DOROKOL-342293 format. One line per field, with one value per residue (C-alpha): x, y, z; residue in three letters. Coordinates in Angstrom, 1 decimal, always signed. Example, Ala and Ser with C-alpha at 12.3 -4.5 7.8 and 13.67 -1.06 7.14 Angstrom:
<atoms>
xx	(+12.3 +13.7)
yy	(-4.5 -1.1)
zz	(+7.8 +7.1)
r	(ALA SER)
</atoms>
This chain:
<atoms>
xx	(-39.3 -40.8 -38.5 -39.7 -40.4 -37.2 -37.3 -34.4 -34.5 -32.5 -35.3 -38.2 -39.3 -43.0 -44.7 -48.2 -48.7 -51.8 -52.4 -55.6 -56.6 -59.5 -61.7 -59.8 -57.7 -55.0 -53.2 -50.2 -48.3 -44.5 -42.4 -38.8 -38.7 -35.7 -33.4 -35.3 -38.3 -41.3 -44.9 -47.1 -50.6 -52.6 -56.1 -58.3 -61.6 -63.4 -62.0 -64.3 -63.1 -66.4 -70.0 -71.7 -68.7 -66.4 -63.6 -60.7 -59.7 -62.9 -61.6 -58.2 -59.5 -61.6 -58.6 -56.5 -59.3 -59.0 -55.2 -55.9 -58.1 -55.7 -52.6 -54.5 -52.9 -54.3 -53.3 -56.2 -57.5 -60.8 -60.1 -56.3 -53.4 -51.3 -47.7 -45.3 -46.0 -46.9 -45.6 -48.6 -47.6 -50.2 -49.3 -46.5 -43.3 -44.3 -47.4 -47.0 -49.5 -49.8 -52.8 -54.3 -57.8 -59.8 -57.9 -54.4 -52.3 -53.3 -50.9 -50.4 -46.8 -45.4 -42.1 -40.7 -39.6 -41.8 -39.0 -36.8 -38.0 -41.6 -40.3 -38.1 -41.1 -43.1 -40.4 -40.2 -44.0 -44.2 -41.3 -43.1 -46.2 -48.4 -50.7 -49.7 -53.0 -51.3 -47.9 -48.1 -45.2 -44.6 -44.2 -47.0 -49.0 -51.8 -52.7 -52.6 -56.4 -56.5 -53.9 -55.9 -59.1 -57.3 -55.9 -59.4 -61.1 -58.6 -58.6 -55.4 -54.2 -50.9 -49.0 -45.2 -43.7 -40.2 -38.2 -34.9 -31.4 -30.3 -29.2 -30.7 -33.5 -36.6 -39.2 -40.8 -41.1 -42.5 -45.1 -46.1 -46.5 -48.8 -50.9 -51.3 -52.2 -54.8 -56.3 -56.8 -56.9 -59.1 -58.1 -59.9 -60.4 -61.6 -62.3 -60.9 -57.3 -55.1 -53.7 -50.1 -47.8 -44.1 -41.7 -38.5 -37.1 -34.6 -33.6 -33.2 -37.0 -38.1 -39.1 -41.3 -42.9 -43.6 -45.1 -47.5 -48.4 -47.6 -51.1 -53.2 -51.6 -49.7 -46.3 -43.3 -39.9 -37.3 -34.0 -34.2 -35.0 -32.5 -29.9 -27.7 -28.7 -26.5 -28.0 -31.3 -31.9 -35.3 -34.8 -35.9 -39.0 -40.0 -39.5 -41.6 -44.3 -44.4 -44.6 -47.4 -49.2 -49.4 -50.0 -52.6 -54.1 -54.2 -55.3 -58.4 -59.4 -62.0 -60.4 -56.8 -56.0 -56.7 -54.7 -51.7 -51.5 -51.2 -48.4 -44.7 -43.5 -45.4 -48.1 -46.9 -48.9 -49.1 -47.3 -44.5 -44.1 -43.9 -41.3 -39.4 -39.2 -38.1 -35.3 -34.4 -34.0 -32.0 -29.7 -29.1 -28.2 -26.7 -29.4 -31.1 -34.8 -38.1 -41.4 -44.9 -48.3 -51.3 -54.6 -58.2 -57.7 -54.0 -50.7 -47.6 -44.1 -41.0 -37.4 -33.9 -31.1 -27.6 -29.1 -31.5 -35.1 -38.1 -41.8 -44.6 -48.4 -50.4 -53.8 -55.8 -54.4 -56.0 -57.8 -61.3 -62.4 -59.9 -59.9 -61.6 -58.9 -56.4 -58.1 -58.4 -54.7 -53.2 -55.6 -57.6 -54.8 -52.3 -54.7 -55.9 -52.4 -52.1 -55.5 -54.7 -57.8 -59.9 -62.3 -64.3 -63.7 -67.2 -67.0 -63.7 -65.2 -68.3 -66.2 -64.2 -67.3 -68.8 -65.6 -65.8 -69.4 -68.8 -65.2 -65.1 -65.8 -63.1 -62.8 -65.1 -63.8 -60.5 -61.4 -62.2 -58.9 -56.9 -58.7 -58.0 -54.3 -54.0 -55.3 -52.9 -49.9 -50.9 -51.6 -48.2 -46.5 -48.0 -47.3 -43.7 -43.4 -44.6 -42.2 -39.2 -40.2 -40.2 -37.1 -34.5 -31.3 -31.4 -32.4 -30.7 -27.3 -25.2 -24.2 -24.8 -27.8 -30.2 -33.6 -35.2 -32.9 -34.1 -37.7 -37.1 -34.5 -35.2 -31.9 -30.5 -33.1 -32.5 -34.1 -31.9 -33.9 -31.5 -33.1 -29.8 -28.6 -31.9 -31.3 -34.8 -38.4 -41.2 -44.9 -47.8 -51.5 -54.5 -53.8 -50.2 -50.4 -53.6 -53.1 -54.4 -50.9 -47.6 -46.5 -49.1 -47.5 -44.1 -45.4 -47.1 -44.1 -41.7 -44.1 -44.9 -41.4 -39.2 -36.2 -32.8 -29.8 -30.3 -33.2 -34.7 -38.5 -40.8 -44.4 -45.8 -48.0 -50.3 -49.9 -47.6 -45.1 -46.7 -46.5 -42.9 -42.0 -43.0 -41.4 -38.1 -38.1 -37.3 -36.1 -34.9 -33.4 -36.7 -38.6 -36.0 -36.1 -39.9 -40.0 -37.7 -39.0 -42.8 -43.8 -42.1 -42.9 -39.7 -40.8 -37.4 -35.2 -35.4 -32.5 -33.1 -30.4 -30.5 -29.9 -31.9 -32.2 -35.1 -34.5 -31.0 -29.5 -29.7 -28.2 -26.4 -27.1 -24.9 -26.1 -23.8 -25.7 -24.8 -23.7 -23.2 -23.8 -27.0 -27.0 -30.0 -30.0 -32.4 -33.4 -35.0 -38.7 -38.6 -39.4 -38.1 -38.9 -36.1 -37.0 -35.1 -36.7 -37.4 -34.2 -32.1 -29.1 -27.0 -23.8 -24.5 -22.3 -24.5 -23.1 -25.0 -24.9 -23.0 -24.6 -26.6 -25.7 -26.3 -24.5 -20.9 -20.9 -22.1 -21.2 -19.4 -20.2 -21.0 -20.8 -23.4 -25.4 -29.0 -31.7 -34.7 -38.3 -41.8 -41.8 -38.1 -35.7 -37.2 -35.0 -36.5 -35.3 -38.0 -35.8 -36.4 -38.7 -41.2 -42.5 -46.2 -48.8 -52.5 -53.3 -50.9 -52.8 -50.3 -50.6 -52.9 -50.6 -47.5 -49.2 -50.4 -47.0 -45.4 -48.1 -47.5 -43.8 -44.5 -47.0 -49.4 -52.6 -52.1 -55.9 -55.9 -53.4 -55.9 -59.0 -59.1 -59.9 -62.1)
yy	(-82.7 -79.2 -76.7 -74.5 -70.9 -68.9 -69.4 -68.3 -70.4 -67.7 -65.2 -67.6 -66.7 -67.7 -70.8 -71.9 -75.6 -77.7 -81.4 -82.2 -85.7 -87.8 -86.5 -83.7 -80.8 -79.9 -76.5 -75.5 -72.2 -72.2 -69.1 -68.4 -67.0 -66.4 -68.0 -71.2 -72.4 -73.5 -74.6 -71.7 -73.0 -75.6 -75.9 -78.3 -78.5 -81.0 -81.7 -80.4 -82.3 -84.2 -83.1 -80.8 -78.5 -80.1 -77.5 -78.6 -74.9 -74.3 -76.8 -75.3 -71.8 -73.0 -74.7 -71.5 -69.3 -71.5 -70.9 -67.1 -67.1 -69.0 -67.0 -63.7 -62.9 -62.3 -64.8 -64.5 -61.7 -63.0 -66.4 -65.8 -66.4 -63.3 -64.0 -62.4 -60.9 -57.2 -54.5 -54.8 -58.3 -60.1 -63.0 -65.5 -66.0 -69.5 -71.6 -75.4 -78.3 -82.1 -84.1 -87.6 -86.3 -88.3 -91.4 -90.0 -91.1 -94.6 -96.4 -99.6 -100.7 -103.2 -104.9 -107.8 -110.0 -109.9 -110.1 -107.7 -104.8 -105.0 -104.9 -101.9 -100.2 -100.8 -99.3 -96.2 -95.7 -96.3 -94.0 -91.3 -91.6 -93.7 -96.5 -99.4 -101.1 -103.9 -105.0 -106.6 -108.8 -111.0 -113.9 -113.2 -116.1 -114.1 -114.4 -111.2 -110.9 -111.2 -108.4 -106.2 -106.8 -105.9 -102.6 -101.6 -102.5 -100.6 -97.3 -96.0 -92.4 -93.4 -96.4 -96.9 -99.4 -100.8 -103.8 -105.0 -103.5 -100.8 -102.4 -105.8 -107.9 -105.8 -108.5 -108.8 -105.1 -104.3 -107.0 -105.3 -102.0 -103.7 -105.1 -101.6 -100.3 -103.0 -102.1 -98.5 -97.4 -94.5 -92.2 -92.3 -88.6 -86.7 -88.1 -85.3 -86.2 -89.2 -91.4 -90.6 -93.5 -93.4 -95.6 -96.3 -99.4 -100.6 -97.6 -99.8 -100.4 -96.8 -96.5 -99.6 -98.6 -95.1 -96.7 -98.7 -96.1 -92.6 -92.0 -93.6 -92.3 -89.3 -91.1 -89.8 -91.4 -91.3 -93.1 -96.9 -98.0 -100.8 -99.6 -102.6 -105.6 -104.5 -101.0 -99.3 -95.8 -94.7 -91.0 -90.0 -92.1 -90.8 -87.2 -87.7 -89.3 -86.1 -83.9 -85.9 -86.0 -82.2 -81.7 -84.4 -86.0 -82.9 -80.7 -82.9 -83.0 -80.4 -77.1 -78.2 -75.9 -73.0 -74.5 -75.2 -71.4 -70.7 -73.0 -72.0 -75.6 -78.4 -80.2 -83.6 -86.8 -87.2 -90.5 -89.1 -86.1 -88.4 -90.4 -87.2 -86.0 -89.5 -89.4 -85.9 -86.9 -90.0 -88.0 -85.0 -87.2 -90.2 -92.6 -95.8 -95.0 -96.8 -94.8 -96.2 -94.5 -96.7 -95.4 -96.6 -98.4 -98.7 -98.9 -97.2 -98.3 -96.2 -97.2 -95.8 -98.3 -97.5 -94.4 -96.7 -95.6 -97.9 -97.5 -100.0 -99.6 -102.4 -101.4 -104.0 -103.4 -100.6 -99.9 -99.1 -99.8 -102.7 -104.0 -107.3 -107.8 -107.6 -110.4 -112.5 -112.1 -112.4 -115.2 -115.4 -117.0 -114.2 -111.5 -113.4 -113.9 -110.1 -109.7 -109.5 -111.2 -114.3 -113.7 -115.9 -115.9 -114.9 -111.9 -110.8 -111.1 -109.1 -106.3 -106.2 -106.2 -103.3 -101.3 -102.0 -100.8 -97.8 -96.8 -93.4 -94.7 -94.9 -97.4 -96.5 -99.1 -100.4 -103.8 -102.2 -100.3 -103.5 -105.4 -102.5 -102.4 -106.2 -105.8 -102.8 -104.9 -107.4 -104.8 -103.2 -106.6 -107.8 -104.4 -104.6 -108.2 -107.0 -104.1 -106.4 -108.5 -105.5 -103.8 -106.2 -106.1 -106.2 -109.6 -111.2 -109.6 -112.6 -113.5 -112.5 -114.0 -113.3 -111.9 -115.2 -117.0 -114.7 -115.6 -118.4 -116.6 -115.7 -114.0 -113.3 -110.5 -110.6 -107.8 -104.8 -104.1 -104.8 -104.2 -104.3 -101.3 -99.4 -96.0 -94.5 -95.9 -93.4 -94.1 -92.2 -92.7 -92.5 -95.7 -94.6 -90.8 -90.6 -93.6 -92.6 -93.1 -92.7 -95.9 -97.7 -96.3 -97.4 -100.9 -101.3 -100.2 -102.5 -105.5 -105.1 -104.2 -106.0 -103.7 -105.1 -103.5 -99.8 -98.0 -94.6 -94.3 -91.4 -90.7 -88.0 -86.1 -84.3 -85.8 -83.0 -85.1 -84.6 -80.8 -81.0 -83.4 -80.9 -78.1 -80.1 -79.7 -76.0 -75.6 -78.9 -77.2 -75.6 -78.9 -80.9 -78.3 -78.3 -82.1 -82.7 -80.0 -79.8 -82.8 -85.8 -86.8 -88.6 -91.7 -92.9 -95.8 -99.6 -102.0 -105.5 -108.2 -110.9 -114.6 -114.8 -118.2 -119.2 -118.8 -117.2 -113.8 -111.5 -108.1 -105.9 -102.2 -99.7 -96.2 -93.3 -90.4 -87.8 -89.7 -93.4 -95.5 -97.5 -101.1 -103.0 -106.8 -108.3 -111.9 -113.8 -113.0 -109.8 -106.2 -103.4 -99.7 -97.5 -93.8 -91.6 -88.2 -86.3 -84.3 -86.5 -88.5 -91.0 -92.8 -96.5 -99.6 -102.5 -106.0 -108.8 -112.3 -115.1 -115.9 -112.6 -109.9 -106.1 -105.6 -105.9 -109.7 -112.3 -111.3 -108.2 -104.9 -101.7 -98.1 -95.7 -92.6 -93.4 -90.8 -90.6 -89.5 -89.3 -93.1 -93.8 -96.6 -100.0 -103.0 -105.9 -109.4 -111.4 -112.4 -112.3 -113.6 -113.2 -116.5 -116.1 -118.8 -118.0 -121.5 -121.1 -121.1 -118.6 -116.2 -113.7 -113.5 -113.0 -110.3 -108.5 -108.7 -107.1 -104.4 -103.7 -103.4 -100.8 -99.0 -99.2 -99.7 -98.6 -98.7 -102.4 -103.3 -102.6 -103.9 -107.4 -107.2 -109.7)
zz	(-61.6 -61.7 -60.0 -57.1 -58.2 -57.7 -53.9 -51.8 -48.6 -46.7 -47.2 -46.1 -42.5 -42.6 -44.1 -44.5 -45.4 -46.0 -46.5 -48.4 -47.1 -48.3 -45.5 -43.7 -44.8 -42.3 -42.2 -40.2 -39.8 -39.3 -38.5 -37.6 -34.0 -31.9 -34.5 -35.1 -37.0 -34.9 -35.4 -34.3 -34.8 -36.8 -38.0 -40.0 -42.0 -44.0 -47.5 -50.2 -53.3 -53.7 -54.1 -53.2 -53.2 -55.8 -55.2 -53.0 -52.3 -50.2 -47.6 -47.9 -47.2 -44.3 -42.7 -43.2 -41.7 -38.5 -38.5 -39.0 -36.0 -33.8 -34.9 -34.8 -38.1 -41.7 -44.4 -46.8 -49.0 -50.3 -51.7 -52.2 -49.9 -49.4 -50.6 -50.1 -46.7 -46.4 -44.2 -41.9 -41.0 -43.1 -45.4 -45.6 -47.6 -48.8 -49.2 -50.0 -50.1 -50.4 -51.4 -51.2 -51.8 -54.4 -53.7 -54.2 -57.1 -58.4 -60.8 -62.7 -63.3 -65.8 -66.3 -68.2 -65.2 -62.2 -59.7 -61.5 -63.8 -62.5 -59.0 -59.8 -61.4 -58.3 -56.1 -58.4 -58.2 -54.4 -53.8 -55.7 -53.5 -55.6 -54.7 -57.0 -58.0 -59.9 -61.2 -64.6 -66.0 -68.9 -66.4 -64.0 -65.1 -66.7 -70.4 -72.6 -72.6 -68.8 -68.5 -71.0 -69.0 -65.8 -67.1 -68.4 -65.1 -62.9 -64.8 -63.2 -63.2 -64.8 -66.1 -65.7 -68.2 -67.9 -69.0 -70.4 -70.0 -72.4 -75.7 -74.7 -76.1 -77.1 -77.7 -74.2 -73.4 -76.9 -76.3 -73.0 -74.8 -77.3 -74.4 -72.9 -76.4 -76.9 -73.5 -74.8 -71.0 -70.0 -67.1 -63.8 -63.6 -66.7 -70.2 -72.3 -72.1 -72.8 -70.0 -69.1 -69.7 -68.7 -70.5 -68.5 -70.2 -72.8 -74.9 -77.9 -77.8 -77.5 -81.2 -81.2 -77.8 -79.2 -82.3 -80.1 -77.5 -79.0 -80.5 -77.8 -74.7 -73.4 -73.7 -71.8 -72.2 -69.4 -68.6 -68.0 -64.4 -64.9 -67.4 -66.5 -64.4 -61.4 -61.0 -60.4 -61.6 -60.1 -60.0 -63.5 -63.4 -60.0 -61.0 -64.1 -62.0 -59.9 -63.0 -64.5 -61.2 -61.3 -65.0 -65.5 -62.3 -60.2 -63.1 -63.5 -59.9 -58.8 -57.8 -58.2 -61.0 -58.7 -55.9 -58.2 -58.9 -55.1 -54.1 -54.2 -54.9 -56.8 -54.9 -53.8 -53.2 -49.4 -49.1 -51.3 -49.0 -45.9 -47.6 -48.4 -44.7 -43.7 -46.3 -45.2 -41.6 -42.5 -44.8 -42.5 -39.4 -41.2 -39.7 -40.7 -40.2 -40.4 -40.4 -40.4 -41.1 -40.1 -41.3 -41.5 -44.8 -45.5 -43.7 -45.3 -44.3 -45.2 -44.6 -45.3 -44.9 -46.2 -47.9 -49.9 -49.6 -49.9 -49.4 -49.4 -49.2 -47.6 -49.1 -47.1 -43.6 -41.6 -38.4 -39.6 -43.1 -43.5 -39.9 -40.9 -43.5 -40.6 -38.8 -42.1 -42.9 -39.4 -38.3 -35.2 -33.1 -33.9 -32.8 -29.7 -28.5 -27.7 -25.9 -22.2 -20.9 -21.7 -24.6 -26.9 -30.7 -31.4 -29.1 -30.8 -34.3 -33.3 -32.0 -35.2 -37.3 -35.2 -35.9 -39.6 -40.0 -37.7 -38.8 -37.0 -33.6 -30.9 -28.0 -25.1 -22.6 -21.5 -23.0 -26.4 -26.3 -25.7 -28.5 -30.9 -29.9 -30.3 -33.9 -34.4 -33.5 -36.2 -38.8 -38.2 -38.2 -41.5 -43.2 -42.0 -43.3 -46.7 -46.6 -45.9 -48.9 -51.2 -49.7 -51.2 -52.9 -56.7 -58.0 -60.9 -60.5 -59.5 -63.0 -66.6 -68.2 -71.1 -70.4 -71.2 -68.7 -65.9 -66.1 -63.6 -61.7 -58.0 -57.4 -53.9 -53.2 -49.5 -47.6 -46.9 -43.7 -40.8 -37.4 -35.6 -37.5 -37.1 -35.4 -35.4 -35.5 -36.1 -35.8 -37.2 -37.5 -35.1 -33.2 -32.4 -32.4 -30.4 -28.1 -24.6 -23.1 -24.9 -23.2 -25.3 -28.5 -27.5 -26.7 -30.1 -32.0 -30.1 -30.2 -33.9 -35.3 -32.8 -33.0 -32.1 -30.5 -29.5 -31.2 -30.6 -30.7 -31.7 -32.8 -35.1 -32.6 -35.0 -38.5 -39.7 -41.7 -45.1 -44.9 -43.6 -46.5 -49.2 -47.3 -47.3 -51.1 -50.7 -47.0 -45.5 -42.5 -41.5 -42.1 -40.0 -37.2 -36.9 -37.3 -34.4 -32.1 -32.8 -34.8 -33.1 -29.6 -28.4 -26.6 -25.5 -26.5 -26.7 -26.0 -27.2 -27.6 -30.2 -29.3 -26.0 -24.5 -22.1 -18.3 -18.8 -18.0 -21.1 -20.4 -17.8 -18.4 -16.5 -16.8 -15.8 -14.4 -11.9 -8.8 -8.6 -11.8 -11.7 -12.9 -14.3 -14.8 -17.4 -17.7 -20.6 -21.1 -19.1 -20.1 -17.8 -18.1 -16.7 -16.1 -18.6 -19.1 -22.3 -23.1 -20.9 -22.4 -20.4 -21.2 -21.1 -21.0 -22.3 -21.7 -23.3 -21.7 -23.4 -26.7 -26.8 -29.2 -29.3 -32.6 -31.6 -31.5 -29.0 -25.4 -26.4 -24.6 -26.3 -25.0 -26.3 -25.4 -24.7 -25.3 -23.0 -23.8 -22.4 -21.8 -20.9 -21.7 -22.5 -21.8 -23.8 -23.0 -24.8 -27.7 -31.5 -32.9 -30.1 -28.8 -27.9 -28.2 -28.0 -26.7 -23.7 -20.5 -19.0 -22.0 -20.3 -17.3 -19.6 -21.7 -18.6 -17.0 -20.1 -20.3 -16.6 -17.3 -20.0 -17.7 -20.6 -18.7 -15.1 -14.4 -15.3 -12.6 -9.8 -11.5 -13.1 -16.8 -18.7)
r	(MET THR GLU PRO ARG ASN LEU ASP PRO SER ARG ILE ARG SER ILE LEU ALA THR ASP CYS GLY SER THR THR THR LYS ALA ILE PHE ILE GLU ALA ARG ASP GLY GLU PHE ARG LEU ILE VAL ARG GLY GLU ALA PRO THR THR VAL GLU ALA PRO PHE GLU ASP VAL THR LYS GLY VAL LEU ASN ALA ILE GLU GLU VAL GLU GLU LEU ALA ASP ARG LYS PHE LEU GLU GLY ASP ARG ILE ILE THR PRO PRO ARG ASP ASP GLY SER GLY VAL ASP LEU TYR VAL SER THR SER SER ALA GLY GLY GLY LEU GLN MET VAL VAL ALA GLY VAL VAL LYS THR MET THR ALA GLU SER ALA GLU ARG ALA ALA LEU GLY ALA GLY ALA ILE VAL MET ASP ALA LEU ALA SER ASN ASP GLY ARG ARG PRO HIS GLU GLN ILE ARG ARG ILE ARG HIS LEU ARG PRO ASP MET ILE LEU LEU SER GLY GLY ILE ASP GLY GLY ALA GLU GLU HIS VAL VAL ARG LEU ALA GLU ILE ILE SER ALA ALA ASP PRO ARG PRO ARG LEU GLY SER SER TYR GLN LEU PRO VAL ILE TYR ALA GLY ASN ASN LYS ALA THR GLU HIS VAL THR LYS SER LEU GLY ASP LYS THR ASP LEU ALA VAL VAL ASP ASN LEU ARG PRO VAL MET GLU ARG GLU ASN LEU GLY PRO ALA ARG ASP LYS ILE HIS ASP LEU PHE MET GLU HIS VAL MET ALA GLN ALA PRO GLY TYR LYS LYS LEU MET GLU TRP VAL GLY VAL PRO ILE MET PRO THR PRO GLY ALA VAL GLY ASN ILE ILE GLN THR ILE ALA LYS GLN HIS GLY LEU ASP VAL ILE GLY VAL ASP ILE GLY GLY ALA THR THR ASP VAL PHE SER VAL PHE ASP GLU THR PHE ASN ARG THR VAL SER ALA ASN LEU GLY MET SER TYR SER ILE SER ASN VAL LEU THR GLU ALA GLY ILE ASP ASN VAL MET ARG TRP VAL PRO PHE THR MET GLY GLU LYS SER LEU ARG ASN ARG ILE ARG ASN LYS MET ILE ARG PRO THR THR ILE PRO HIS SER LEU GLU GLU LEU MET VAL GLU GLN ALA LEU ALA ARG GLU ALA LEU ARG LEU ALA PHE ASP GLN HIS LYS GLU MET ALA VAL GLY LEU ARG GLY VAL GLN LYS GLU ARG THR VAL SER ASP THR PHE GLU GLN THR GLY SER GLY ASP THR ILE VAL ASP MET MET SER LEU ASP LEU LEU ILE GLY SER GLY GLY VAL LEU SER HIS ALA PRO ARG ARG HIS GLN ALA ALA MET LEU LEU ILE ASP ALA PHE LEU PRO GLU GLY VAL THR ARG LEU GLY VAL ASP SER ILE PHE MET MET PRO GLN LEU GLY VAL LEU ALA GLU VAL HIS PRO GLU ALA ALA THR GLU VAL PHE GLU LYS ASP CYS LEU ILE TRP LEU GLY SER CYS VAL ALA PRO ARG GLY VAL ARG PRO ASP LYS PRO VAL LEU THR ALA GLU LEU ARG ARG ALA GLY ALA PRO GLU VAL HIS GLU LEU ARG ALA GLY GLU VAL LYS LEU VAL PRO LEU ALA LEU GLY GLU THR VAL GLU ALA ARG LEU THR PRO ALA LYS GLY CYS ASP LEU GLY ALA GLY PRO GLY ARG SER ILE GLN GLN ASP ILE HIS GLY GLY VAL VAL GLY LEU VAL LEU ASP GLY ARG GLY ARG PRO LEU GLN LEU ASP SER SER ASP ALA ASN ARG VAL ASP VAL ILE ARG ARG TRP ALA ALA ALA TYR LYS ALA TYR PRO GLU ALA GLU ALA VAL PRO VAL GLY)
</atoms>
């Protein structure tokens, strides 16, 4: 990956950062004050990558001008950012940026075996911040002419090809290279350059792959993604993706050559930057973390378990443009089960269609809000299910086999996502970050992800994770400090035992505060909200009932510090998985009882809804 430009983190005191989104460019100003880095001001402006402006820097300058106004400080001189700072206080030490404008980084990946090298290639591309448009494999069921037609139709920004272990059979990966060559792919942006193709496969086949693709594409060769069956090596491919994103994709987008001259570290794809800050937090604090960013068209899920990072993009699950897809994939019954009032199917479908054709509208009534949040639960649940399917242990490692043998091999491939070991769950995106009450955001995260054991909850308050992710490349301490103090809203914690049985005791929670300890009893099916303020930490003794488990084993107590937040401590006795039937006559009462326990809709408790 391209190295930062001779930057000494100890000398950086002021930072300007932008995120060029598909519709909005957001700018933030960070400065070291009183011995700590803090967010000072933020601004935004429409993104200008498309006609009539066709110059991304115009939107960047407009957003920075708003920051100048709010900070009462000069950052610009004409159409240039002042770096380094001057004696009069103008300028900043560092300017960084991320981008998803123009559709972000769109890739096709290819591997010999769908559940092995193609899956590894997909993980590498997703981890680098790409949208994976398709994953081709020798055993994906498509004939060569269908794969060729697919590549031509998609016109990706880049292709990642992998396959075979080092020194192994060459035939299948060479055939994939020939298919890519026959497709003669043209890049999505610009027509004057060759499409970047990264080869990260069997080193023995490099010469043949180069012969097929060297003249027709801009071929780059890096270390094998799967040098041996038992190990993935994603780093070199991810780094090369970042480099080529800058050198080719960004260089073709309107105005990006100018922007690339301004930044102190390479521009990162927005999702890659979000993944970077998630990984930084997990590494610095030794945590298992899940983060989710739910947008209008897509939902990204990030996770770090046992220091292994995974990212998935659910490109058809979103809260505006893709909202009808959420209903289609979840099914009417799964959405209806979360609506806390009686409602006809036709009425629900009409509300969803109205949102799809007017994607920028926000709920104007309590009923509309409840319906939107019912859909949000399902979008989050489905995206997380897809993530767990992708975040798996390496397939095909249980015993030695030839490549041809592995075509039918499913492998162990069990998900590495362990909700009992999860320490921190972070939500981002309008439906979570801009929920009218933080209690609603906590409710959506718990209902959709169903955390187990003890889990801390937070939301990104102002969509600042991308800028902090690219900042973490050069100054992880500053990025982490601002993330924890200014970016995250700490919602509180959730305690949820596994192994709950109906109509039985579930948990006894003894909280030791100043004065006498307080004891809370929880029964099956209950949700209880215990006040625990932001910044408050209590020592807790949590004793699950017989057969219930909080991570130490059935019926075994744990002692742990519990962190508070703007919502508090949620004791969840509903069991896992959640049993909720849309046809149950008592469903509305159950949902409303849970929502009341969360204090999600206090206005609904006095006035009947529906």
